Structure formats: C-alpha cells, structure tokens
C-alpha positions as CSV (number, residue, x, y, z in Angstrom):
1,M,71.0,144.9,68.6
2,N,74.5,143.3,70.3
3,D,78.3,144.8,69.0
4,E,81.0,142.7,69.6
5,Q,83.1,145.4,71.8
6,G,79.7,145.5,74.2
7,M,79.7,142.1,74.7
8,K,83.4,141.8,75.5
9,A,83.1,144.8,77.7
10,A,80.5,143.1,79.5
11,M,82.1,139.7,79.7
12,Q,85.4,141.7,80.9
13,A,82.9,143.4,84.0
14,Y,82.0,139.9,85.0
15,I,85.8,139.3,85.5
16,D,85.8,142.1,87.7
17,H,82.8,142.4,89.4
18,F,83.6,138.6,90.5
19,N,86.8,139.2,91.4
20,A,86.0,142.6,93.7
21,A,83.4,139.9,95.9
22,D,80.5,141.7,94.3
23,P,77.8,139.8,93.6
24,E,74.8,142.4,93.3
25,A,76.9,143.7,90.2
26,I,77.3,140.7,88.9
27,V,74.2,139.8,88.9
28,R,73.1,143.2,87.5
29,L,74.5,142.1,84.0
30,Y,71.6,139.8,83.6
31,A,68.7,140.3,82.5
32,E,65.7,139.4,85.1
33,D,64.5,136.2,83.6
34,A,68.0,135.0,83.0
35,T,69.1,131.5,83.3
36,V,72.7,130.2,85.2
37,E,73.9,126.2,84.1
38,D,76.9,126.0,86.2
39,P,77.8,123.4,85.3
40,V,76.9,122.4,82.0
41,G,74.2,119.8,83.3
42,S,73.4,120.6,86.2
43,P,70.4,122.4,87.5
44,V,69.7,125.5,85.9
45,R,68.8,128.6,87.9
46,Q,66.4,131.3,86.3
47,G,65.7,134.4,87.1
48,R,67.2,137.3,89.3
49,E,66.6,135.9,93.2
50,A,68.3,132.5,91.9
51,I,71.2,133.5,90.5
52,T,71.8,136.6,93.1
53,E,71.5,133.7,95.8
54,F,74.1,131.8,93.4
55,Y,77.0,134.1,93.2
56,R,76.6,135.2,96.3
57,M,77.7,132.2,97.3
58,A,80.0,131.4,94.4
59,V,82.0,134.9,95.9
60,Q,82.3,134.2,99.1
61,T,84.3,131.1,98.7
62,G,87.1,133.0,97.7
63,A,87.8,132.4,94.0
64,R,89.7,134.4,91.7
65,L,89.1,134.8,88.2
66,T,91.9,134.8,85.2
67,L,91.0,135.1,81.4
68,A,92.8,131.9,80.2
69,A,92.5,133.7,76.4
70,P,90.7,136.7,75.4
71,I,87.6,136.6,75.2
72,R,85.7,135.5,71.8
73,A,82.5,137.6,70.5
74,S,79.8,136.4,67.4
75,H,78.5,137.8,64.4
76,S,75.3,137.1,66.7
77,N,74.1,137.8,70.2
78,A,76.8,135.4,71.9
79,A,80.1,135.6,73.8
80,A,82.8,133.3,75.0
81,M,86.0,133.3,77.5
82,A,87.9,130.9,78.4
83,F,89.2,131.5,82.2
84,D,90.5,129.8,85.2
85,V,89.4,129.5,88.9
86,Q,91.7,129.5,91.2
87,L,89.9,128.7,94.6
88,T,91.7,126.8,97.9
89,M,89.5,123.2,98.1
90,P,89.6,121.3,101.4
91,E,92.9,119.6,99.8
92,G,94.4,122.6,99.1
93,P,94.7,124.9,96.5
94,S,93.4,124.2,93.1
95,V,92.3,125.4,89.6
96,I,88.9,124.8,87.7
97,R,89.2,125.4,84.0
98,V,86.2,126.7,82.5
99,I,84.7,128.0,78.9
100,D,81.8,130.7,80.0
101,V,79.1,131.2,77.2
102,M,76.8,133.7,77.4
103,T,74.1,135.0,75.3
104,F,72.5,138.4,75.8
105,N,68.7,140.4,75.0
106,D,68.6,143.5,73.3
107,A,69.6,145.4,76.1
108,G,72.7,144.3,76.2
109,K,72.2,142.1,79.7
110,F,73.1,137.9,79.8
111,Q,70.3,136.6,78.5
112,S,71.5,132.8,79.6
113,M,74.9,131.5,80.9
114,Q,76.2,128.4,80.8
115,A,79.1,126.9,82.5
116,Y,81.2,124.8,80.5
117,W,83.9,121.7,82.9
118,G,84.1,118.9,84.1
119,P,85.9,116.9,86.8
120,S,88.6,116.5,84.7
121,D,89.1,120.3,84.2
122,M,89.6,120.4,88.0
123,E,93.9,120.4,89.1
124,S,94.8,120.4,92.7
125,L,97.9,122.5,92.8
126,A,98.9,121.4,96.4
127,D,102.4,119.2,96.2
C-alpha cells in the first residue's frame, strides 16, 4: 500500500533527479513495466528501455523543473504535481507549465506517468 508521504517523496525525487540530469536515477523510480505519456495524447512509452531513452533525451535539453505548487497525494495510489519546465528553445528562453500525474504500484514505484500540457501552456520568455 502506498502512503501519502512515500508518494510525495518519490515525486520530489523525480524533480531532484531530473534537475541533476540523472536519467538512470529517474528511471529507478519506475516499475519495470511502467508507462510514460508525455504529453497526454502522444505515443505511450512502455518499459524501462523506452522510458530510459525518453529521459536521456529530456535531460540533455538542459531543462530544469520548478514546482509551481505543493505536490498532492491521494487517498489511493496516485499523486500529482504542477511544475514549470524552464528550457531554451530555438527562439530563446521558454517555460512549459505542466501537471504530472503518477500512479504507484504496491512496491511504491511509478506504474504510470501522464504529463498534462498543451500548446497554450508553452510560453516564450524572450523579449
């Protein structure tokens, strides 16, 4: 069974590992057969190999994540967090405002991750 504190700690570890550009540490938070859908509506990546490839590419962008609100847990096996992704796009500094929802397996690993953001959630910070 997942508890609120454990889910929130795993979500914070996700942010910390991403900002440390450590894709292998991020992937260790996931179950072997987990899925990642980032953004929702894109092809789902399943399993460690596909998820590792995704995070290796993601951290190579130099993006940094900053929580926009406290991490939220649930009465079940899911938690969510709102955060900003700061990165440099071809047109200059940008931000993407994202909400990630993770479900957890009985071992406390992420079973699924869905990232909610759309085109209007991307903002150029260039003058």
